[in-house]
VMD Tcl script that draws the C-alpha trace (Angstrom):
set ca {
  {132.41 103.49 83.35}
  {128.65 103.17 83.89}
  {127.98 102.64 87.61}
  {126.35 99.45 88.78}
  {122.63 99.73 89.24}
  {119.14 98.85 88.07}
  {117.97 101.19 85.31}
  {116.32 98.17 83.65}
  {116.72 94.41 83.22}
  {119.85 94.72 81.07}
  {121.50 96.99 83.64}
  {120.56 94.65 86.51}
  {122.01 91.64 84.66}
  {125.28 93.46 83.95}
  {125.46 94.55 87.59}
  {125.02 90.98 88.88}
  {127.64 89.78 86.40}
  {130.09 92.34 87.78}
  {129.25 91.44 91.39}
  {129.64 87.68 90.81}
  {132.64 88.25 88.54}
  {131.19 86.15 85.72}
  {130.31 86.77 82.09}
  {127.06 88.59 81.34}
  {125.91 85.51 79.42}
  {125.86 83.43 82.62}
  {123.46 85.83 84.31}
  {121.40 86.07 81.13}
  {121.01 82.28 81.14}
  {119.64 82.44 84.66}
  {117.37 85.37 83.82}
  {115.98 83.42 80.86}
  {115.01 80.37 82.90}
  {118.03 78.62 84.43}
  {116.84 79.25 87.99}
  {117.65 76.94 90.92}
  {114.90 74.59 92.04}
  {114.18 76.42 95.30}
  {112.89 79.36 93.25}
  {110.01 77.28 91.92}
  {108.13 78.10 95.14}
  {104.73 79.88 95.01}
  {104.60 83.66 94.71}
  {103.57 83.83 98.37}
  {107.12 82.78 99.29}
  {108.80 85.72 97.49}
  {109.23 87.75 100.65}
  {110.91 84.90 102.53}
  {113.14 83.76 99.66}
  {114.30 87.18 98.50}
  {114.65 88.43 102.05}
  {117.00 85.60 103.01}
  {120.59 86.53 103.90}
  {121.64 83.22 102.32}
  {120.33 84.00 98.84}
  {123.53 85.67 97.51}
  {125.55 82.60 98.48}
  {122.94 80.14 97.19}
  {122.94 81.91 93.82}
  {126.75 81.88 93.90}
  {126.64 78.08 94.26}
  {124.21 77.90 91.34}
  {126.60 80.02 89.24}
  {129.69 78.24 90.55}
  {131.02 81.69 91.37}
  {131.64 83.92 94.35}
  {130.04 87.32 94.95}
  {132.29 90.27 95.59}
  {130.45 92.07 98.38}
  {132.92 94.94 98.23}
  {131.46 96.25 94.96}
  {131.33 99.90 96.06}
  {128.80 102.42 94.86}
  {125.68 101.74 92.82}
  {123.02 103.95 91.34}
  {119.94 104.98 93.31}
  {116.78 106.76 92.19}
  {115.28 109.69 94.08}
  {111.75 110.79 93.18}
  {111.06 114.51 93.48}
  {109.54 117.57 91.84}
  {111.40 120.51 90.32}
  {110.99 123.49 88.02}
  {112.80 121.85 85.11}
  {116.08 123.74 85.49}
  {119.45 122.18 86.41}
  {120.04 124.73 89.17}
  {117.21 123.23 91.23}
  {119.62 120.49 92.37}
  {122.80 122.61 92.39}
  {123.23 121.88 96.11}
  {122.72 118.16 95.60}
  {120.02 116.17 97.39}
  {119.53 117.55 100.87}
  {118.37 115.98 104.11}
  {114.65 116.11 104.88}
  {114.61 119.27 106.98}
  {117.08 121.32 104.93}
  {115.54 120.01 101.73}
  {112.06 121.08 102.80}
  {113.17 124.58 103.67}
  {115.08 124.93 100.39}
  {112.16 123.51 98.40}
  {109.64 125.85 100.03}
  {111.91 128.86 99.46}
  {112.27 128.01 95.76}
  {108.60 127.13 95.37}
  {107.61 130.45 96.95}
  {108.99 132.14 93.81}
  {106.30 130.32 91.82}
  {103.27 130.26 94.13}
  {102.16 132.05 97.26}
  {102.96 129.88 100.29}
  {101.48 130.89 103.65}
  {103.71 130.92 106.72}
  {101.26 128.50 108.36}
  {101.90 126.02 105.55}
  {105.65 126.31 106.06}
  {105.20 125.70 109.79}
  {103.01 122.64 109.15}
  {105.49 121.22 106.63}
  {108.37 121.54 109.10}
  {106.27 120.01 111.89}
  {105.38 117.13 109.59}
  {109.05 116.37 108.89}
  {110.03 116.56 112.55}
  {107.27 114.10 113.46}
  {108.24 111.72 110.65}
  {111.92 111.83 111.60}
  {111.10 111.08 115.23}
  {108.92 108.14 114.19}
  {111.45 106.67 111.75}
  {114.30 106.52 114.25}
  {117.83 105.72 113.12}
  {117.02 105.71 109.39}
  {115.37 109.13 109.50}
  {116.49 112.35 107.96}
  {116.66 111.46 104.29}
  {117.36 111.96 101.51}
  {115.44 108.89 100.37}
  {115.81 106.79 97.23}
  {114.70 103.58 95.55}
  {116.93 100.70 94.48}
  {115.31 100.41 91.02}
  {114.34 102.93 88.38}
  {111.00 101.14 87.96}
  {110.16 101.72 91.61}
  {110.87 105.43 91.25}
  {108.65 105.57 88.15}
  {105.75 103.81 89.88}
  {106.05 106.00 92.98}
  {103.30 108.26 91.65}
  {100.70 105.66 92.61}
  {98.47 106.01 95.64}
  {100.40 105.68 98.88}
  {103.77 106.36 97.27}
  {103.23 109.70 95.56}
  {106.63 111.38 95.60}
  {105.89 113.53 92.56}
  {105.56 116.20 95.20}
  {107.36 116.11 98.55}
  {106.06 113.76 101.19}
  {106.07 116.55 103.76}
  {102.95 117.88 102.05}
  {101.16 114.67 103.08}
  {100.20 113.72 106.64}
  {97.68 114.17 109.44}
  {99.12 117.59 110.38}
  {97.22 119.05 107.37}
  {93.82 117.64 108.43}
  {92.70 120.60 110.55}
  {93.52 123.21 107.88}
  {92.53 121.43 104.66}
  {90.06 118.81 105.86}
  {92.15 116.07 104.22}
  {95.53 114.54 105.05}
  {97.52 116.63 102.59}
  {98.15 120.27 101.73}
  {95.42 120.19 99.13}
  {95.46 123.74 97.73}
  {99.24 124.05 97.88}
  {99.77 120.69 96.15}
  {97.35 121.64 93.37}
  {99.16 124.94 92.78}
  {102.59 123.35 92.78}
  {101.52 120.68 90.29}
  {100.87 123.47 87.79}
  {104.40 124.86 87.99}
  {106.53 121.85 88.93}
  {107.20 118.58 87.12}
  {108.00 115.15 88.56}
  {111.60 114.06 88.14}
  {113.79 111.07 88.98}
  {117.28 111.94 90.14}
  {119.81 109.19 89.55}
  {122.84 109.33 91.83}
  {125.57 107.06 93.15}
  {126.05 105.85 96.72}
  {127.03 102.76 98.68}
  {124.35 100.27 99.82}
  {123.70 100.03 103.53}
  {123.41 96.25 103.09}
  {125.22 94.77 100.05}
  {123.53 91.36 100.43}
  {120.07 92.95 100.52}
  {120.97 94.92 97.40}
  {122.02 91.71 95.61}
  {118.73 90.10 96.69}
  {116.79 92.99 95.19}
  {118.51 92.53 91.83}
  {117.79 88.79 91.80}
  {114.17 89.39 92.71}
  {113.88 92.09 90.06}
  {115.04 89.87 87.20}
  {113.15 86.84 88.58}
  {109.88 88.77 88.68}
  {110.56 89.93 85.12}
  {111.04 86.31 84.03}
  {107.86 85.25 85.82}
  {105.99 88.30 84.50}
  {105.00 89.04 88.09}
  {105.79 92.72 88.73}
  {106.06 94.13 92.22}
  {102.48 94.61 93.52}
  {101.00 98.10 93.07}
  {101.88 100.31 96.02}
  {104.91 98.17 96.94}
  {108.60 98.52 96.18}
  {111.82 96.62 96.67}
  {113.38 97.13 100.13}
  {115.49 100.29 99.99}
  {119.17 99.74 100.68}
  {120.10 103.41 100.57}
  {119.88 105.12 103.96}
  {120.54 108.84 103.82}
  {120.76 109.29 107.58}
  {120.35 113.05 107.26}
  {123.53 113.53 105.19}
  {123.20 115.36 101.85}
  {124.19 113.82 98.53}
  {126.59 116.27 96.85}
  {125.77 117.48 93.36}
  {128.87 115.66 92.06}
  {127.18 112.35 92.88}
  {124.16 113.13 90.69}
  {124.49 111.19 87.43}
  {121.37 112.19 85.53}
  {117.82 113.52 85.89}
  {114.77 112.14 84.11}
  {111.65 114.22 83.61}
  {108.48 112.21 84.17}
  {105.13 112.79 82.50}
  {102.98 115.02 84.68}
  {99.35 113.99 84.25}
}
mol new
graphics top color blue
foreach p $ca { graphics top sphere $p radius 0.5 }
foreach p [lrange $ca 0 end-1] q [lrange $ca 1 end] { graphics top cylinder $p $q radius 0.2 }
display resetview
């Protein structure tokens, strides 16, 4: 059975149909224009409407159905870089600190990495984890495949690890990223999206994301550049075992 998730519009529609326990055709009717009146609000109201804890129930009333909030695991989309071989993720998706150390060890087989760069990368992660609080530690992932694809844009560039970006690099490289190291790694590594299964931290927020995703598609109003749907996967520093990885998708490396 294909896990619930949001690979694309068709997948999102099928997922909502399963959650609301209705036929796919009912969700397709909504996606094609049968939206409730309160969704005729201006675009500026998107955040409020699709952030409301009442939206799943309001859409249930519209469908004359009831959402099953105990829908279990869904697919998530982790953006990363790898050498193109399956063994790169043989240990699954690791937490931020362990993942950084493993990444740097593997990357050191391809390029020369100075000990000072390793120390800065680890310091960067420790500072980020302290700042992020309870949700820190990774691994991190998007709710939609489209968000993972667009994460190469400015401000969300996960084609290479985020620990290579931050103010800790300013003194050494003169810019807020490990400039020389990133350029070398981009030669040998390729961006990849890792699709895996896990349970949402907030089922209602996940349902809201799916509704917003198909509503924006209907309105032809994509998520603004540099933004993404609120992430409902919280790693909390616990690794995702390799058995939970469903598929990997190589992305074009420009």
